[in-house]
N, C-alpha and C positions, 0 to 999 in steps of 0.2 A: 815589887817582884812580878815579873811576867808570868801569867798563868800557863801559857801554851808554849813558851820558848823551848823547854826541854823535850817536847814531843817531836822536834824536827832536827835533822842533821845539820851540821855546820854548813854544808853545801846549800841546803834548802834555805837556811836563814840568810846566807849571802845573796842568793838569788832574789829573795824577797826585798832585801835592802837595795840591791842594785836596780831592780825593776822600779822602785820608788824614786831613788835618788838620781838615776840616770835616765830611765825611760819615762818617768813621770806617770806611771800607771796608777789607776785608782786602787783603793783597798780591795774592793770587790773583785776587780779583774785579776789582781795578784793572787787573791785567795783561791779563785777558780782555776786560773791557768797554771800557776806555779805550785801551789799547795795541793791542788786537786780536791778542794773541799767545796761543798755547796755554798753559794753566795747569792741568796735571794735579794730582790730589790729592796725589801724592808729588812734592815738589821744585818745585812751581809757585810763581810769585810772586817768583822770585829777581831778575828784571829790575827789577820795581817796587822791591824792597828795595835794589838797587844804586843806583837813582836817589835814593831817600829818604836813604840813608846818606851820599850825597855832600853833602847839606844838613844833616847831623847830626840827622836825624829818625829817632828810634827808637820803640820800642813805647809809651813813656810819653807820647808826643805824639799818639797816635791819637785823633782826634776832639776835640783840644784847643780848636779854634776854635769849637766848638759850645758851649763852656763859658766860655771866657775871651775878653776883648776883645783884638783884634789889636794895638791901639795899646799896650796894657800889655806884650804879649809883645815887641813891637819895642823898647821901652825897655830891656828886660832881656835882650836877645839879642845875640850877636856872630857874626862870621864868615859862613860860607855860609848858616847858618840865618837870620841877620838879613837878608841880601840876598834870600832867597826869600820871607820874610815881607813885605818891602816890595813885591815884585812881586805877591804875592797880594793885598795891599791895593789896588794899582793895578788888578788884575784885577777886584776887587769894584767899583771906581769905574766901570770901563768897562761892567760888567754893569748897574749902576744907570743910567748915562747912556743905554745902549741901550734899557733897559726904558722909560724916560721918553719916548724918541722914538717907540718902537713904539706906545705908548698915547696919543700925541699930547700929552704934557705938556711937551715941550721940543723945541728944534731941536738937531740933533747938532753940537756944537762940538768943538774940540780940547781934550782933557783932558791936562794936563801929567803924564805918567807915565813910568816907566822901561821899560815893556814896548814891544815894537816895534809899528810901524804895522800890520804883517801880523797880529799877534796881536790888536790892537784890532779890526781888521776882522772877524776870525773870531769874536771874542766877540759882536759885533753880529749876525753871521749866525746864530750858535747861538741867541741870544735870539729873533730873528725867527722862526727855524724852530720853536722850541718854541711860540711864540704862534700861528703859522699852523696847526700841527698841532692845537692846542687848539680853535681856532674852526671848523676843518673836522672836528672830532670824530674826529681820527686816521683819516681815510678819504680816499682819492683823490676829488677833486671830479667825476670822470668815470666811475669804476667802483667796485667794492666792495672793492678791496684796502685792507686796514686794518692792515698790518704796518709798524710805524714804520721799520724798516730798509729798507723798499722805498718809502718816501714821501719826496718831495723838496719843499722850499720853492722853488717855481719862480718866478723873477722874470719879470714881464711885459716890462719893460725891464731888460736885464741889469745886474747889480751893477757891472760894469766900465765901463758906458756912462753911467749916470745917477747921479752921486754924491748929488744932492738927494733921490732917491727910494729910496736903498739900504735904508733901514729903514722905509719906508712900507709898512704891511701891505696897503694897497690896491694895491700893486705886486707882490703875491705871491699865488700860488695853490698849494694842496696837491694835488700830482699824483703818481701812481705813476711809477716810473722810465721806463716805456715812454711814457706820455703826456707826461711832462716833456721827453723827448728829441724827440718829434714836435713839441711846442709850441716848443721852443727853436730847432729847425731850420726853423721856418716852414711845416710841413706843414698846420697849422691854427691858427686863432685863435678868438676869441669876439666876437660882434657886441654891439650895445647891449642886446640882450635875453638875452645870455649863451647864444646858440645857436651851435653850431659852424659856422664858415665855413672852407672849405678854401683852402690856398695853391696857388700855381702848380705846386709840386713834387708835390702829392698825386696819386697814380695810383689806379687802381681798387682796388688792394689796400688802400691807406690809407683810401680813402673807405668801403669796405665794413667796415673795421675800426672806424671811428668813427661811421658814419651813425646808429646807434641810441643813441649815448651822449648823455646829458642832464647838463648842468652842475648840480651841487648847490651852492646858495649857502651860504656860511658863516654862523655865528651872528651875526657882525657884520663890519664892514670888508670888504664885498663889493668885488671888483676895480673899479678906477677905469676907467670907460668911455672916457675920453679916452686913457688909457695903452694900452688895448686897441686903439684906433684906430691909435695910433702903431705898436704891435707889428705889426698887420696890414700897414700901409703899408711898414714897414722890412723885415720878414722874410718876408712871405707873397706879395708881388707880384713 
């Protein structure tokens, strides 16, 4: 029985397994980058190892999905390893569906998979975030912060509110954590020319903080101006 498996979400477990089977990352790197846990040179990676061993994933399977077809592996596998391979296959389906929606190739429908609704939503969010960071060239649209771990895929109309626009890249802006929070709480929005307009809650401190900021448009899929009007009406007045 795995000691640490129950401490993590299904999504985190799938990311661990995918990183090992597809990307061939080390136990230590997965533990640090995906689980966000310390991973010292001596003795690091044991949490990752514990999770992988629960699914009968050992060293001979490192990077195996970069070389072999997942359907062939499913046919020849049993037990926990078979079950996690099926979920990884479903995870790939969700990634592909989300990618199509984000790039305007499809409408997001329900895919019949074994992974939970919450995990499906997170897969879509991750795909959208990656796309948004790319088109904003990994930089906040209002300042020069360019560290990925400080950048947010900020929804104009929140994910929880508008299901139709959840994966619409025109409903998202790349903002640093500070600007994201101010935007989300209605301290400011953007007008039809992408100029900053302040909300009712913005005081002199907030106004002085943002008054010289200029919105930098993305390479493509600029924010939807109608959605910005809705954002201002709902959250800034």
